[in-house]
A tleap script that builds the chain and sets N, CA, C and O, in Angstrom:
source leaprc.protein.ff14SB
mol = sequence {
  NMET THR ALA PRO ASN GLU LYS LEU GLU GLU
  GLN ALA ARG ARG LEU ASP GLU ILE LEU LYS
  GLU LEU GLU MET ALA VAL ALA HIE VAL LYS
  THR ALA ALA ALA HIE PHE ARG SER GLY GLU
  VAL PRO ARG GLY CYS ALA HIE THR VAL ALA
  LEU GLU GLY HIE MET ILE VAL ALA GLY GLU
  PHE LEU LYS GLU ILE SER LYS THR HIE ARG
  LEU ALA ALA ARG CPRO
}
set mol.1.N position { 0.843 -1.197 0.000 }
set mol.1.CA position { 0.000 0.000 0.000 }
set mol.1.C position { 0.880 1.250 0.000 }
set mol.1.O position { 1.949 1.271 0.610 }
set mol.2.N position { 0.426 2.263 -0.676 }
set mol.2.CA position { 1.184 3.501 -0.796 }
set mol.2.C position { 0.944 4.389 0.419 }
set mol.2.O position { -0.201 4.604 0.818 }
set mol.3.N position { 2.013 4.901 1.003 }
set mol.3.CA position { 1.914 5.790 2.159 }
set mol.3.C position { 1.290 7.118 1.726 }
set mol.3.O position { 1.431 7.529 0.574 }
set mol.4.N position { 0.596 7.788 2.658 }
set mol.4.CA position { -0.043 9.076 2.311 }
set mol.4.C position { 0.928 10.084 1.707 }
set mol.4.O position { 0.582 10.777 0.750 }
set mol.5.N position { 2.136 10.175 2.255 }
set mol.5.CA position { 3.102 11.143 1.725 }
set mol.5.C position { 3.496 10.804 0.292 }
set mol.5.O position { 3.736 11.703 -0.513 }
set mol.6.N position { 3.564 9.517 -0.032 }
set mol.6.CA position { 3.889 9.110 -1.394 }
set mol.6.C position { 2.762 9.492 -2.351 }
set mol.6.O position { 3.015 9.913 -3.480 }
set mol.7.N position { 1.524 9.343 -1.897 }
set mol.7.CA position { 0.381 9.734 -2.728 }
set mol.7.C position { 0.387 11.239 -2.971 }
set mol.7.O position { 0.124 11.697 -4.083 }
set mol.8.N position { 0.685 11.994 -1.937 }
set mol.8.CA position { 0.741 13.452 -2.092 }
set mol.8.C position { 1.865 13.858 -3.032 }
set mol.8.O position { 1.707 14.765 -3.850 }
set mol.9.N position { 2.990 13.188 -2.911 }
set mol.9.CA position { 4.117 13.490 -3.797 }
set mol.9.C position { 3.767 13.135 -5.244 }
set mol.9.O position { 4.139 13.857 -6.169 }
set mol.10.N position { 3.066 12.044 -5.433 }
set mol.10.CA position { 2.638 11.664 -6.779 }
set mol.10.C position { 1.721 12.727 -7.373 }
set mol.10.O position { 1.862 13.091 -8.540 }
set mol.11.N position { 0.791 13.220 -6.580 }
set mol.11.CA position { -0.110 14.286 -7.057 }
set mol.11.C position { 0.684 15.550 -7.371 }
set mol.11.O position { 0.432 16.219 -8.373 }
set mol.12.N position { 1.640 15.868 -6.511 }
set mol.12.CA position { 2.470 17.060 -6.735 }
set mol.12.C position { 3.256 16.921 -8.036 }
set mol.12.O position { 3.389 17.892 -8.781 }
set mol.13.N position { 3.777 15.728 -8.318 }
set mol.13.CA position { 4.509 15.506 -9.570 }
set mol.13.C position { 3.595 15.686 -10.777 }
set mol.13.O position { 3.995 16.262 -11.789 }
set mol.14.N position { 2.383 15.196 -10.664 }
set mol.14.CA position { 1.425 15.388 -11.765 }
set mol.14.C position { 1.135 16.875 -11.972 }
set mol.14.O position { 1.063 17.347 -13.107 }
set mol.15.N position { 0.973 17.592 -10.894 }
set mol.15.CA position { 0.733 19.030 -11.005 }
set mol.15.C position { 1.938 19.745 -11.608 }
set mol.15.O position { 1.780 20.685 -12.386 }
set mol.16.N position { 3.141 19.299 -11.249 }
set mol.16.CA position { 4.347 19.867 -11.855 }
set mol.16.C position { 4.355 19.648 -13.362 }
set mol.16.O position { 4.765 20.527 -14.120 }
set mol.17.N position { 3.903 18.478 -13.794 }
set mol.17.CA position { 3.845 18.188 -15.227 }
set mol.17.C position { 2.828 19.099 -15.920 }
set mol.17.O position { 3.071 19.588 -17.024 }
set mol.18.N position { 1.691 19.320 -15.260 }
set mol.18.CA position { 0.694 20.245 -15.815 }
set mol.18.C position { 1.299 21.634 -15.941 }
set mol.18.O position { 1.123 22.304 -16.959 }
set mol.19.N position { 2.006 22.063 -14.912 }
set mol.19.CA position { 2.635 23.383 -14.944 }
set mol.19.C position { 3.604 23.504 -16.110 }
set mol.19.O position { 3.598 24.512 -16.816 }
set mol.20.N position { 4.435 22.493 -16.323 }
set mol.20.CA position { 5.391 22.529 -17.431 }
set mol.20.C position { 4.669 22.655 -18.771 }
set mol.20.O position { 5.065 23.441 -19.632 }
set mol.21.N position { 3.611 21.874 -18.933 }
set mol.21.CA position { 2.861 21.930 -20.189 }
set mol.21.C position { 2.209 23.294 -20.394 }
set mol.21.O position { 2.224 23.830 -21.502 }
set mol.22.N position { 1.637 23.858 -19.328 }
set mol.22.CA position { 0.979 25.157 -19.461 }
set mol.22.C position { 1.989 26.275 -19.696 }
set mol.22.O position { 1.699 27.230 -20.416 }
set mol.23.N position { 3.166 26.163 -19.097 }
set mol.23.CA position { 4.206 27.165 -19.361 }
set mol.23.C position { 4.646 27.112 -20.831 }
set mol.23.O position { 4.876 28.148 -21.455 }
set mol.24.N position { 4.760 25.900 -21.368 }
set mol.24.CA position { 5.099 25.774 -22.779 }
set mol.24.C position { 3.967 26.328 -23.649 }
set mol.24.O position { 4.218 26.968 -24.670 }
set mol.25.N position { 2.722 26.076 -23.237 }
set mol.25.CA position { 1.576 26.602 -23.985 }
set mol.25.C position { 1.626 28.128 -24.021 }
set mol.25.O position { 1.390 28.732 -25.068 }
set mol.26.N position { 1.931 28.749 -22.891 }
set mol.26.CA position { 2.019 30.211 -22.830 }
set mol.26.C position { 3.115 30.712 -23.768 }
set mol.26.O position { 2.932 31.717 -24.455 }
set mol.27.N position { 4.235 30.027 -23.798 }
set mol.27.CA position { 5.327 30.443 -24.686 }
set mol.27.C position { 4.871 30.372 -26.151 }
set mol.27.O position { 5.183 31.260 -26.945 }
set mol.28.N position { 4.137 29.319 -26.501 }
set mol.28.CA position { 3.650 29.198 -27.876 }
set mol.28.C position { 2.597 30.261 -28.204 }
set mol.28.O position { 2.549 30.752 -29.332 }
set mol.29.N position { 1.761 30.618 -27.239 }
set mol.29.CA position { 0.770 31.681 -27.450 }
set mol.29.C position { 1.483 32.991 -27.798 }
set mol.29.O position { 1.111 33.685 -28.745 }
set mol.30.N position { 2.502 33.310 -27.022 }
set mol.30.CA position { 3.246 34.550 -27.253 }
set mol.30.C position { 3.919 34.533 -28.622 }
set mol.30.O position { 3.884 35.518 -29.359 }
set mol.31.N position { 4.530 33.403 -28.948 }
set mol.31.CA position { 5.218 33.289 -30.230 }
set mol.31.C position { 4.231 33.351 -31.389 }
set mol.31.O position { 4.477 34.030 -32.386 }
set mol.32.N position { 3.115 32.641 -31.255 }
set mol.32.CA position { 2.100 32.653 -32.315 }
set mol.32.C position { 1.585 34.066 -32.544 }
set mol.32.O position { 1.461 34.505 -33.687 }
set mol.33.N position { 1.287 34.775 -31.473 }
set mol.33.CA position { 0.785 36.151 -31.603 }
set mol.33.C position { 1.799 37.036 -32.320 }
set mol.33.O position { 1.432 37.839 -33.178 }
set mol.34.N position { 3.062 36.889 -31.968 }
set mol.34.CA position { 4.101 37.695 -32.609 }
set mol.34.C position { 4.184 37.384 -34.100 }
set mol.34.O position { 4.333 38.290 -34.921 }
set mol.35.N position { 4.089 36.106 -34.445 }
set mol.35.CA position { 4.148 35.735 -35.861 }
set mol.35.C position { 2.952 36.282 -36.636 }
set mol.35.O position { 3.109 36.785 -37.748 }
set mol.36.N position { 1.766 36.186 -36.056 }
set mol.36.CA position { 0.588 36.723 -36.743 }
set mol.36.C position { 0.701 38.231 -36.915 }
set mol.36.O position { 0.321 38.773 -37.953 }
set mol.37.N position { 1.220 38.901 -35.902 }
set mol.37.CA position { 1.383 40.361 -36.004 }
set mol.37.C position { 2.348 40.761 -37.114 }
set mol.37.O position { 2.194 41.806 -37.746 }
set mol.38.N position { 3.340 39.914 -37.338 }
set mol.38.CA position { 4.326 40.244 -38.380 }
set mol.38.C position { 3.958 39.638 -39.732 }
set mol.38.O position { 4.743 39.690 -40.678 }
set mol.39.N position { 2.757 39.063 -39.815 }
set mol.39.CA position { 2.288 38.529 -41.086 }
set mol.39.C position { 2.803 37.143 -41.429 }
set mol.39.O position { 2.607 36.671 -42.549 }
set mol.40.N position { 3.454 36.489 -40.490 }
set mol.40.CA position { 3.986 35.139 -40.730 }
set mol.40.C position { 2.929 34.107 -40.336 }
set mol.40.O position { 3.034 33.448 -39.301 }
set mol.41.N position { 1.926 33.986 -41.171 }
set mol.41.CA position { 0.765 33.151 -40.864 }
set mol.41.C position { 1.127 31.669 -40.680 }
set mol.41.O position { 0.697 31.075 -39.691 }
set mol.42.N position { 1.898 31.045 -41.588 }
set mol.42.CA position { 2.212 29.630 -41.380 }
set mol.42.C position { 2.927 29.361 -40.051 }
set mol.42.O position { 2.630 28.385 -39.362 }
set mol.43.N position { 3.864 30.233 -39.706 }
set mol.43.CA position { 4.574 30.056 -38.431 }
set mol.43.C position { 3.633 30.266 -37.256 }
set mol.43.O position { 3.706 29.543 -36.263 }
set mol.44.N position { 2.750 31.251 -37.362 }
set mol.44.CA position { 1.757 31.475 -36.309 }
set mol.44.C position { 0.850 30.277 -36.137 }
set mol.44.O position { 0.518 29.888 -35.017 }
set mol.45.N position { 0.448 29.687 -37.268 }
set mol.45.CA position { -0.406 28.492 -37.214 }
set mol.45.C position { 0.330 27.324 -36.575 }
set mol.45.O position { -0.250 26.572 -35.793 }
set mol.46.N position { 1.590 27.174 -36.903 }
set mol.46.CA position { 2.370 26.067 -36.333 }
set mol.46.C position { 2.439 26.187 -34.814 }
set mol.46.O position { 2.292 25.193 -34.104 }
set mol.47.N position { 2.659 27.382 -34.324 }
set mol.47.CA position { 2.729 27.569 -32.871 }
set mol.47.C position { 1.359 27.422 -32.215 }
set mol.47.O position { 1.264 27.004 -31.061 }
set mol.48.N position { 0.308 27.761 -32.942 }
set mol.48.CA position { -1.043 27.568 -32.419 }
set mol.48.C position { -1.337 26.079 -32.254 }
set mol.48.O position { -1.938 25.666 -31.262 }
set mol.49.N position { -0.914 25.276 -33.227 }
set mol.49.CA position { -1.104 23.826 -33.134 }
set mol.49.C position { -0.262 23.264 -31.977 }
set mol.49.O position { -0.727 22.400 -31.234 }
set mol.50.N position { 0.958 23.748 -31.830 }
set mol.50.CA position { 1.805 23.302 -30.717 }
set mol.50.C position { 1.167 23.662 -29.379 }
set mol.50.O position { 1.203 22.874 -28.434 }
set mol.51.N position { 0.592 24.841 -29.306 }
set mol.51.CA position { -0.125 25.276 -28.103 }
set mol.51.C position { -1.215 24.275 -27.763 }
set mol.51.O position { -1.342 23.851 -26.615 }
set mol.52.N position { -2.001 23.897 -28.765 }
set mol.52.CA position { -3.088 22.958 -28.516 }
set mol.52.C position { -2.552 21.618 -28.017 }
set mol.52.O position { -3.150 21.000 -27.136 }
set mol.53.N position { -1.446 21.173 -28.568 }
set mol.53.CA position { -0.839 19.927 -28.106 }
set mol.53.C position { -0.490 19.973 -26.633 }
set mol.53.O position { -0.736 19.015 -25.900 }
set mol.54.N position { 0.084 21.086 -26.198 }
set mol.54.CA position { 0.427 21.228 -24.777 }
set mol.54.C position { -0.827 21.265 -23.911 }
set mol.54.O position { -0.838 20.723 -22.805 }
set mol.55.N position { -1.876 21.901 -24.408 }
set mol.55.CA position { -3.133 21.950 -23.661 }
set mol.55.C position { -3.752 20.557 -23.547 }
set mol.55.O position { -4.307 20.204 -22.507 }
set mol.56.N position { -3.657 19.783 -24.599 }
set mol.56.CA position { -4.196 18.421 -24.574 }
set mol.56.C position { -3.454 17.580 -23.538 }
set mol.56.O position { -4.072 16.872 -22.744 }
set mol.57.N position { -2.135 17.664 -23.554 }
set mol.57.CA position { -1.346 16.878 -22.591 }
set mol.57.C position { -1.641 17.328 -21.162 }
set mol.57.O position { -1.775 16.493 -20.267 }
set mol.58.N position { -1.745 18.641 -20.940 }
set mol.58.CA position { -2.082 19.138 -19.600 }
set mol.58.C position { -3.444 18.605 -19.175 }
set mol.58.O position { -3.630 18.218 -18.021 }
set mol.59.N position { -4.389 18.584 -20.100 }
set mol.59.CA position { -5.716 18.053 -19.805 }
set mol.59.C position { -5.680 16.577 -19.457 }
set mol.59.O position { -6.426 16.122 -18.589 }
set mol.60.N position { -4.815 15.824 -20.131 }
set mol.60.CA position { -4.685 14.402 -19.828 }
set mol.60.C position { -4.135 14.186 -18.420 }
set mol.60.O position { -4.597 13.304 -17.697 }
set mol.61.N position { -3.150 14.994 -18.034 }
set mol.61.CA position { -2.630 14.907 -16.662 }
set mol.61.C position { -3.733 15.240 -15.656 }
set mol.61.O position { -3.860 14.577 -14.626 }
set mol.62.N position { -4.527 16.269 -15.956 }
set mol.62.CA position { -5.617 16.657 -15.062 }
set mol.62.C position { -6.654 15.554 -14.961 }
set mol.62.O position { -7.213 15.326 -13.888 }
set mol.63.N position { -6.917 14.868 -16.063 }
set mol.63.CA position { -7.847 13.739 -16.025 }
set mol.63.C position { -7.335 12.647 -15.093 }
set mol.63.O position { -8.113 12.053 -14.347 }
set mol.64.N position { -6.044 12.382 -15.132 }
set mol.64.CA position { -5.472 11.367 -14.240 }
set mol.64.C position { -5.636 11.776 -12.775 }
set mol.64.O position { -5.962 10.947 -11.925 }
set mol.65.N position { -5.408 13.051 -12.491 }
set mol.65.CA position { -5.598 13.535 -11.121 }
set mol.65.C position { -7.055 13.374 -10.717 }
set mol.65.O position { -7.352 12.943 -9.603 }
set mol.66.N position { -7.959 13.719 -11.618 }
set mol.66.CA position { -9.390 13.614 -11.325 }
set mol.66.C position { -9.807 12.170 -11.080 }
set mol.66.O position { -10.603 11.894 -10.183 }
set mol.67.N position { -9.272 11.252 -11.873 }
set mol.67.CA position { -9.599 9.840 -11.684 }
set mol.67.C position { -9.131 9.345 -10.319 }
set mol.67.O position { -9.831 8.576 -9.660 }
set mol.68.N position { -7.972 9.779 -9.905 }
set mol.68.CA position { -7.447 9.391 -8.591 }
set mol.68.C position { -8.286 10.009 -7.485 }
set mol.68.O position { -8.615 9.342 -6.504 }
set mol.69.N position { -8.631 11.281 -7.638 }
set mol.69.CA position { -9.367 11.988 -6.600 }
set mol.69.C position { -10.770 11.439 -6.416 }
set mol.69.O position { -11.301 11.478 -5.306 }
set mol.70.N position { -11.381 10.930 -7.470 }
set mol.70.CA position { -12.740 10.408 -7.360 }
set mol.70.C position { -12.823 9.283 -6.348 }
set mol.70.O position { -13.881 9.057 -5.760 }
set mol.71.N position { -11.722 8.570 -6.134 }
set mol.71.CA position { -11.698 7.463 -5.183 }
set mol.71.C position { -11.637 7.941 -3.732 }
set mol.71.O position { -12.020 7.217 -2.812 }
set mol.72.N position { -11.151 9.166 -3.540 }
set mol.72.CA position { -10.968 9.699 -2.193 }
set mol.72.C position { -12.082 10.658 -1.790 }
set mol.72.O position { -12.331 10.847 -0.599 }
set mol.73.N position { -12.747 11.259 -2.752 }
set mol.73.CA position { -13.771 12.265 -2.451 }
set mol.73.C position { -15.035 11.580 -1.930 }
set mol.73.O position { -15.423 10.512 -2.404 }
set mol.74.N position { -15.650 12.203 -0.970 }
set mol.74.CA position { -16.901 11.684 -0.410 }
set mol.74.C position { -18.074 12.479 -0.979 }
set mol.74.O position { -18.043 13.710 -0.991 }
set mol.75.N position { -19.113 11.777 -1.453 }
set mol.75.CA position { -20.274 12.486 -2.009 }
set mol.75.C position { -21.089 13.189 -0.934 }
set mol.75.O position { -22.095 13.828 -1.241 }
savepdb mol mol.pdb
quit
């Protein structure tokens, strides 16, 4: 059985992964906006797609946290 501190650390690691993905998403948002402003549409689109990829991965990590939490939450 997993000790409570290990479970908390596991959740913290998942949150760290979400943070990394969202920070990368923010970087792509900034880059995409700059490219669109300078008329570089293909490059802006590429960064927009990369942004979405990071958001999808962050969402997947959040789903894992939610699945774990459903077992501990009381209705």
